[in-house]
Each structure stands twice: as C-alpha cells, then as structure tokens.
C-alpha positions as CSV (number, residue, x, y, z in Angstrom):
1,M,-5.8,122.4,86.3
2,G,-2.6,122.1,88.3
3,C,1.0,122.1,87.1
4,A,2.5,118.6,86.3
5,P,5.3,118.1,88.8
6,R,8.7,118.8,87.1
7,V,10.8,115.8,86.4
8,S,14.4,116.1,87.4
9,R,16.8,114.6,85.1
10,A,20.3,113.7,86.3
11,R,23.0,115.5,84.5
12,G,26.0,113.1,83.6
13,F,29.5,114.0,83.0
14,T,30.6,115.1,79.7
15,L,33.4,113.5,77.8
16,V,35.7,116.7,78.1
17,E,35.0,116.3,82.0
18,V,35.8,112.9,82.3
19,V,39.2,113.5,80.4
20,V,40.0,116.5,82.6
21,A,39.5,114.3,85.8
22,L,41.4,111.8,84.5
23,S,44.1,114.0,83.6
24,V,44.3,115.5,87.2
25,L,44.2,112.3,88.5
26,A,46.9,110.9,86.5
27,L,49.2,114.2,87.7
28,V,48.4,113.6,91.3
29,L,49.5,110.1,91.1
30,L,52.5,111.0,89.0
31,A,53.6,113.5,91.9
32,T,53.0,111.2,94.6
33,V,55.1,108.3,92.8
34,T,58.0,110.9,92.2
35,A,58.0,111.9,95.8
36,L,58.1,108.7,97.0
37,R,60.9,107.7,94.8
38,T,62.9,111.0,95.6
39,F,62.3,110.1,99.4
40,A,63.4,106.5,98.7
41,N,66.6,107.9,97.0
42,T,67.5,110.0,99.5
43,Q,67.0,107.6,102.0
44,I,69.4,105.4,100.0
45,S,71.9,108.0,99.7
46,L,71.8,108.9,103.6
47,E,72.4,105.2,104.3
48,R,75.6,105.1,102.0
49,L,76.9,108.5,103.7
50,T,76.3,106.9,107.1
51,G,78.1,103.4,105.9
52,R,81.1,105.5,104.7
53,V,81.3,107.7,107.7
54,D,81.3,104.5,109.9
55,E,83.7,102.7,108.0
56,L,86.1,105.8,108.2
57,R,85.6,106.2,111.9
58,N,86.2,102.3,112.5
59,V,89.5,102.1,110.3
60,S,90.8,105.7,111.4
61,S,90.2,104.5,115.4
62,T,91.8,101.1,114.5
63,L,95.1,102.5,112.8
64,R,95.3,105.3,115.4
65,D,95.1,102.4,118.1
66,L,97.8,100.4,116.5
67,V,100.2,103.4,116.0
68,E,100.0,104.5,119.5
69,S,100.7,100.9,120.8
70,A,104.0,101.0,118.6
71,T,106.9,100.0,120.6
72,R,109.6,102.3,121.6
73,G,113.1,102.4,122.5
74,D,116.6,102.9,121.3
75,N,117.1,99.6,120.1
76,L,116.8,99.9,116.2
77,E,117.7,96.4,115.4
78,G,115.5,94.7,117.9
79,L,118.1,92.8,119.8
80,T,118.9,93.2,123.8
81,L,121.3,91.9,125.7
82,G,119.6,89.4,127.9
83,G,116.0,90.6,127.0
84,P,113.7,89.8,124.6
85,S,114.4,89.7,120.8
86,H,111.8,92.0,119.6
87,A,112.3,94.9,122.2
88,G,112.7,98.4,120.5
89,T,111.3,100.6,117.7
90,F,110.9,99.2,114.2
91,V,109.4,101.0,111.4
92,Q,109.9,100.3,107.6
93,G,107.8,101.0,104.5
94,N,107.3,102.6,101.4
95,Q,104.5,104.3,99.2
96,E,102.4,101.0,99.2
97,Q,102.7,99.6,102.5
98,V,104.2,100.3,105.9
99,A,105.1,97.6,108.7
100,W,105.8,98.4,112.2
101,K,106.1,96.6,115.7
102,A,103.0,97.3,118.0
103,T,101.9,95.6,121.3
104,L,98.6,93.6,120.4
105,L,96.2,92.3,123.2
106,F,93.9,89.3,122.1
107,G,91.7,89.0,124.9
108,E,92.7,89.5,128.4
109,R,95.1,86.8,128.6
110,F,97.0,87.0,125.4
111,G,98.9,89.2,123.6
112,G,102.5,90.7,123.0
113,V,104.6,92.5,120.6
114,Y,103.7,91.8,117.1
115,L,104.9,92.9,113.5
116,V,102.2,94.5,111.7
117,R,101.9,95.5,108.2
118,L,99.1,97.6,106.3
119,A,99.3,97.3,102.6
120,R,96.8,97.1,99.6
121,E,96.3,93.6,98.2
122,G,94.3,93.8,95.0
123,E,91.2,95.7,95.9
124,Q,91.6,95.6,99.6
125,L,93.3,97.4,102.3
126,V,94.5,94.7,104.5
127,L,96.0,94.7,107.7
128,R,98.4,91.3,108.7
129,W,100.2,90.4,111.8
130,Q,102.8,87.8,112.8
131,E,104.9,87.4,115.8
132,S,108.2,89.9,115.9
133,G,111.3,88.0,115.6
134,V,115.2,88.6,115.1
135,N,114.7,89.0,111.0
136,D,111.6,91.5,110.9
137,R,113.1,93.4,108.0
138,N,112.8,90.3,105.8
139,A,109.5,89.0,107.2
140,R,107.3,87.0,104.9
141,W,103.5,87.8,105.0
142,A,102.2,84.8,102.9
143,N,99.6,82.8,104.8
144,T,99.6,85.4,107.8
145,P,96.7,86.3,109.7
146,S,94.9,89.0,108.2
147,R,91.9,91.3,108.5
148,S,90.6,93.4,105.4
149,M,90.0,97.0,106.7
150,V,88.4,98.6,103.5
151,E,86.9,97.1,100.2
152,A,87.0,98.4,96.5
153,V,90.3,100.1,96.9
154,Q,91.4,102.2,94.0
155,D,94.5,103.9,95.4
156,F,96.7,103.8,98.6
157,R,99.8,105.8,99.4
158,V,101.7,106.0,102.3
159,A,104.2,108.9,103.3
160,Y,106.3,109.5,106.3
161,L,107.5,113.0,108.2
162,P,111.0,112.8,109.3
163,E,110.7,115.9,111.6
164,P,108.0,118.7,111.8
165,G,108.4,121.1,109.1
166,A,110.3,118.9,106.9
167,E,109.1,117.3,103.5
168,W,107.2,114.1,103.5
169,Q,109.2,111.1,102.4
170,A,108.1,108.0,100.2
171,S,109.9,105.4,102.2
172,W,111.2,104.8,105.4
173,R,114.0,102.5,106.7
174,A,114.2,100.4,109.8
175,D,117.9,101.5,110.8
176,G,116.9,104.8,112.0
177,P,114.8,106.4,114.4
178,P,111.0,106.2,113.8
179,P,109.2,109.0,111.7
180,A,107.4,112.2,113.6
181,A,104.3,111.3,111.7
182,L,102.7,109.0,109.1
183,R,100.2,110.0,106.4
184,L,97.6,107.6,104.6
185,Q,95.8,108.5,101.6
186,L,93.1,106.4,100.4
187,C,90.5,106.2,97.4
188,S,87.8,103.9,97.6
189,R,84.6,103.6,95.5
190,D,85.6,106.6,93.2
191,R,86.3,109.0,96.6
192,W,89.2,109.9,98.1
193,W,88.9,109.7,102.0
194,P,90.2,112.9,104.0
195,E,93.8,112.4,105.0
196,L,94.8,110.3,107.9
197,V,97.8,111.8,109.6
198,M,99.2,110.3,112.8
199,R,102.1,111.1,115.2
200,W,104.3,108.5,115.8
201,P,105.1,107.9,119.8
202,R,108.7,108.5,120.3
C-alpha cells in the first residue's frame, strides 16, 4: 500500500510578524516624509536667499547709478549767470535721509537734472524725485513721484565721509563741496545688509 500524498499547508503570518512588518513600513514612510519635508524647507530657504541676493543687487546697482550720475560743478548754490538754475553740485542730509542732484533719463527723449531723496518712510526705503529748482535746500517731498526700494525696513542709517581717512559724519550741508563717499546701512527682516559704500563723483 502506497504512502498517501502529503497535503501542504499554507503557513500564515503570526501576529508578531505582522506588527514588525507594519512597524518597518511606518519607519520607511516616516523617513520618506521627513526627507521630503527637509527638501521642501531647503528649497524655500534657497528661494528666500536668492530673493534677498537679487534684491540687494538691484538696490545696490540702482543707487550706485544714481550717485554716479550726480551733478558736478563748483556752483554750490545751484545758480549760474545766464545758465540753467539747476547747474552745480548739491548734497545734503542727515542720518535718516540724503538728497542730491542727479541726471535722470526717462526713456530716450525725456530727462534732465532732478533732485532725488533716499529716506525711510514707515517700513519702506523710498526713493523720491522732483525737478531741481532754486530752492532745493527747502524742497518739499509730499506728493512727489516715488519708488519703494526695500520693504520691511527696521533700521536705516546714512553717513558721510569728508575725505579719505577722515571720520564718518552724521550729516552733510549743501553749502560745501560734496562728500568723498556715502555709506548706507540697512536692516530688513531682522537681517543687516552689507554696508553700501559709494564714492562720490567730484
């Protein structure tokens, strides 16, 4: 009499094995989610850093161009005999703002000598401009054209260098020659920008 065929019995998972498998799967999912979150946070940080760098580059470039286009000349009062009333050098300001004459171009056909001012207004660093006149020292800036340069400004300071090697000063009067250099310090979104030091054209 032959042996009866062996019936194979399917072996199932024990409760312990199921718990272990689920635990391993949970750990894998947790690691994946953590990695994705870290990647997303890194991406956001990089985008913010890139945005700050672009903002710094744009603001720095604009202000340097404006300073380089500052009017020059020995006529400190802005008056000439038989010439335009806005000729000559003009720079004045204190720790909170600075104003100067610069040659601005609006497109290819429009432009001229304008009085520009850089100052903190509320939580913004604002650049304003108006046509230069004979009374630039007492110019009124309300309702003048403006452009917001930086948002969320917490601190803004201006300093003036009389000559190379001298001490920085907190103010500058328009009845003398222009400073040798201008220094701007800015804090925005709890971060201090690198100091912006610009040589003044003479």
